[in-house]
N, C-alpha and C positions, 0 to 999 in steps of 0.2 A: 535605876541608880543615873540614867542618860541622862535625865531631867535634875537629879540633885547635884551635879556636875553640871550641870547648862548655868542654877546658879551663882555655884560658885565662884564661876570662871569672873574675874571685873568683865564687862562691857566696854567693848571700842570705844561704842557708838552707843548715846545716849539724849534724846529728845524728851524732854517732856510736856504737853497739853500740844498734839498731834496736830488737828487742826482745830477752829475755830468755828464755833455752830454760828450758819446764815440763819436768818429769815431770806427761806428762798422763794418763796412765790403767797402771792395774797387774793383772795378773792374766794370762787368758787369753778375751780376748770371740769370741763364739760367732764375731766375720766373717772374723778374721786367717784362717779352712782356707778360704776362697770358692774356687773355679777362676774363673780369669777374673779375677781384681782388680787384676792384676796393670800395669803403663802404661809400654813404652819411653820411656826420661829419657836426656837429656843432661848429661854432665860441663861446668860452667861454666871454660873455660880462655881465653877472647878476649874482646876486646870485642864487643858486638853490642847495631846499633837497631833500637828498636820501637814499636809506638806506645802502647804501653801492657804494663806490666811487673806482673805478679799475683805478690805474694809470700803464698805458701801455698798448696798442695796435698790439701790438704782437699777437705770438701764444697763449702764456702762458694765457696776458688779454682778449682774444675773448673769447677759452675755461673757462676761470671761469666766464667768463659775462653771457653765457650762460646759465652754469650750477647753477648759482644763478639767473637766470631770471625764470630759468626749477624752481622753489621752488619757483617762486610771489614773491620774491624780487627784491627792485625796484633800479635799477644798472643807473649809467653812468660809462662810463670808457673816459680818457682824454690821451690823449699824444702828448706829444714835435713834433712827427713827423705825417706824414701819417699813417695808420693803416699798419703793416707789412710791415713797412720798413724800421725796425730796421735789427737786428739781424735775423731774418724770414726771410727775404732774400737773405740768405749767406745758406742755412739748405738746407744741402742734402737730409733730409727730408726719411730717413731708421729708419722705424716705426719698433725698434725689444722688445721684453723682456729683452733679453742680455744687461748687463751692460759696459760701457770701462774695470772694472776690473773684472776678471773671480771669480767666485763663492765660488773657493778654495781662490786664494787670500782672496779677502771678508771676508771671513768665519774665515781666521786668526789676520785681523783689530776686525770687531766687534762683532763674534762668528758667530758656526753655523746657529743656530734657527734664528738669527739676520736676515743675511744673506738670508736662506731660504725667510724669508718674504722680502726680499727686492726684490728680481728676484720673489715670486712667484705676488708680486703686480704688478709689472711692468711687469707681463703675464697680470693677468684681466686688467690693464689700456688700451694693445691692444686694447682687447676686447670689452673693454669699449666705446674706444674710434671709433671703427669701428661703434659701436650702437650708437652713439651720431649723427654720419656722415647718417646713415642709415633713420635712428627715421625724421633727418632732412633736408632729398633729398637734402646732400651739395654735389657739385658737384667737387671734386678736384682730382678727377683721382687715388680714389685710387683701391692699388690691392693685394689683398690677396697672400703676397711671404712666402718660403721661406729663413730663414736665413744661409749660408755658412761661416763658418770660420777657413778659412787655418793655419798649422802652420809653425810659423816662428821662430825670432833669439827672440823670448818673452818666446815661450810656444813650445815645439816640439811635436810630438805623441804622447809620452810617457805622458806627461802633459795634452796631450786633454782625452787622456782615462781615467785618472783620472777625471778628471772637467764632463764628460759624466756621470759616476758613480755618482756625486756625486748632477748633475742634474736630475739624474732618483731616486736618496734618494730621492732626493727634489721636485718630483711629475712633473720635467717640462719636454717638449716635445723634448729633444735633444738624437741626435743618434752619438754615433763615425764610422767615416769612413775613411775605410782604405785607403792607399797610391795606391792597385789595383784599391778597388771603386770607388776611385775620378777620376783614367786616364779614367776610362770605361762610367763614368756617366758625368763628368759634361769635360774629355779631362784637365785636371788642376794636370799638374803634383807638385806632394807635397806628402812631410812623411804623410799627414794624417787633416784631416777635423771632424767637430762636429757639424752635418745638424740639423736644429735647425726648427719645425712650430709654426705660431704665430706670423708672422711678417708682414709685407706689405711697399706699398711704397705710395706715392699721394705728392701732390701740393703744399708746403703750405701756398704760396701765396694764395690759393684759400681755403683752409683751412679753415686760419683763416679770410676772408672777407666773406666768409661763414656763420662761426659760429657766427659772428658779426650781420649778416642780421636776423640770426633766436635770435637772442638776441634783435636786436630793432624792432622786429616782436612784443615779446612780453612786450615792452618798454624799452627796455634798450636807454639807449641817448650817441654816439659818441661824443666827441669833437676833434677834429685833431689842431697842430700846438699852441696849449696850455699847456705853459710849468708850474706845479706846482712849487712856488719858498717857499711855508714855510709852516707848520702843526702846528694846535694849537689842540691838546687835552687835555679837560677839565673833563674827566673821565665819562658822559656821551655820546660825540658826539665827530667829528673832526670835525676842520676848513680848508678846504682847499685853502692858495689863491694861482692864477696865477699870473704871467709877468704883463698885461694886469690889476691886480686889481680884475678880477672876483673874485666869491668864491661862494666853494659848502660846505654846511656842510652835513656830515652822522655822520647816526651810526656808520659803520664802514669804516674801508679804505682797501683796498689791495695792494700791491705795487707791479706788476708783471713788473720788468723793468731790468728783466735780467741780463746783468752784470755790467748795470750801478745801481752801489752798493747805499743804505738808509744809512744814514746818522745816526749813531747811533750802524751801526750790529759790531758786532766784528770782529776784524782785521785776517788774515788768514787763512778765514775756506776756499777758493778758490784761485787762481791762474788762470789769463785772459792771456790765451794763443791763436796763430794764427793759422788758417789752410789753407788749398789751395786747390780751384775745378775746375776741368771740365767739359764741357760738347759736348759733337763729333760733328761734323754733326750727322744727319738724317742718320739711315741703313741699310738694307735690312735684314730682318728678318731670314734672311741664319744664318747675322755675330752675331748673340747672343748667350750666352751657353741655355743648357736646363733651363729650367721652367724656367729662367729669374729670378731666386735666387736673393738675397742679397748675396755680395764676402764683404768680411774683413778678413783679418792678423790678428794673433797673434805676430806681431812684431813693431819695434820703426828703422826708420820710417814705419806706417802701412798706406795699401792703401787699400780704402774701393770702393765699385760700387752697382749702380744698374741701372736699365732699365728707360726708360720714357716711357709716354704717346706716346708720339709721333716719339719712335723708336732711341731713342742719348740715347752714355751711359756717366753716370754721375760716375763719379769718386774723389777722395777727398782724402788726407792724406798731407803729410812732414808739420806733425803738429811739431811746433815749439816755445819757450817764448818769439821770438820775438812779444815785447807786442806796437811798437811806430808806427800809422798810415803810416807814408808817408815810414817807413822800408821795411814793411810788406806790404804796395803797389806795391814798387819801383822791389817787391821779383816778383809779379805775374807772372810774364815771364819767369823767372826761374824756379817757382817752376814747372807751365801748362806743362815745356816741360819735369821734371822729373815724373810725372806726365804723360805725353803720353809716357815714354818711360816705364813705371814701367806694363801700361795695355799693350803694347807690347807683353813685357817680359810672362805676364801673356797669356792674349789671342793673341799669337799668329798668323798669317797667315791676316790678317784684314788690309785693309785700315783706317785708323782711321787719322781723322782731326779735330781740335778743332777749336769749332762757339765759344763759350762761356768761362771764365779767371775768378775766384772772390776771393779775400779774405774775411775773417771772424775772430772777435774775437769770442772763447767761453771761459768756465770755466771749470774746472781740481778741482777738492776736491781730498783729501788724498783716501776717501771712492770710486770716484765716484758716489756719491748722490747728489743731488741740495738740498741747503738749503728751509722748508717751512716751515715757523713759526710765530708763532707771536712774536710781536716786546715788549721786557721788558720795553723799554725806552720809548715807545710811545700808552699809553692806548688803546684799541680799532683799533689797527694797525699790519698786518699780512706782510711778505714780502713773496714773491714765485722770488728766487734769482739761479742764476749759476747749470742750465738744463744741461749745457755741451755737450756733443759728442749724450748722449743720449733725446734731449731735445723734443721733442711734448713726449712722451712717456710721462717723466715727468711734463711736462708740463699736465697733463690727470691729471696723480697721485694728480699735486696740486691742482686742480678745486677740486676737491673730495672732498679733504683736509679742502682746505679752506669754503667749503659750511655747512661739520661741524662746523669751525670754529664757521661762522656767523650766525649759529645755535645755539650757545653755547653748541654745543656739541663735542668731540671729538675724531676722527677719530680713528683705532683703532692700524692704524701705524706709527701715526704723530710722535712717538718719532723715528723715524729711520731718519727723515730728522729735526727734530729741529736744529742740529747742524754738518751739513755735514755726519748723521750717528756715528760721534761719540761717 
């Protein structure tokens, strides 16, 4: 009877064709062959009720579903693809508290106190993600790592010294490393670097699948190959309509749609750009740098790299404003060779051959922060969008903020992410 009454009420807000389907990646990501990365899913064929419907089955949707399910909320996840097969599959999964925007620069953009809060929340999110993985025994190749941020054409050693001091003052675990110590410890020839603790690496396909399976164990239902085409919000519930005319009625809806933005969101909050990545053939242990820390550069274009569980070097970068999927994918060969050349320059004396090469879309905002916010135009609807280069860490932040919202609470740091930190 309640469902019938809900359909008779004229909706206060209605949005057709919620998100535009985009070609989010190309080539062959390393993670697509991961054993154990599949999730049992359903096909939407009827009407279903739930407390919270989450649109998007990538890493943001998966972590949100698990976090909400832990609270005892009845959740469904709806995705137009297979879980984890969109942008998540293109991630290089370097789990860091460090933002693409240095703390010194972010302080100028949003103020020192807010910038410090954003960095500290990011650091806590890495810890919370590790705790969640351990609690649910998610086998996703998690390894604790340090992160090495090398001087480059965007920030030299003097800037890194200032950055280190700002981070220390904010209580962040970062130390400046001078050129001599960098050569002696890591065999890398740069004018300086920052070495930060509290990072990690993992397999994003296994994390997403594991989180969804853990949520399913608590009653969450996962639907794939189901495109939501319209939403009707009437003030106390939200109706989702799929392309097969199956419907979902939820008390609240969370759009974890990544770079496929939700209709009605303000424009210009972030830009979509492209990045490329490679994974080498497996290497002997002696081919790796000391501690196998995450490495990235304060440069444009910049190189970032990590080790993998099966002894590959995974490297990415060569970011570009190129957004046309066909041209982006056509550039994979050229970009992968540039990445290999940069790797050989940074880590000379190794024989490196490419086994995997791919491209993906990601978001950049003026601050480097994502958009995690309730939608003004759609009552009881929430968006997790544009998590960008620090995506999985921000996905954990988003899951926590969304969980507070779903309980009619307000997360203490939600203001940092409501309009990409503006």
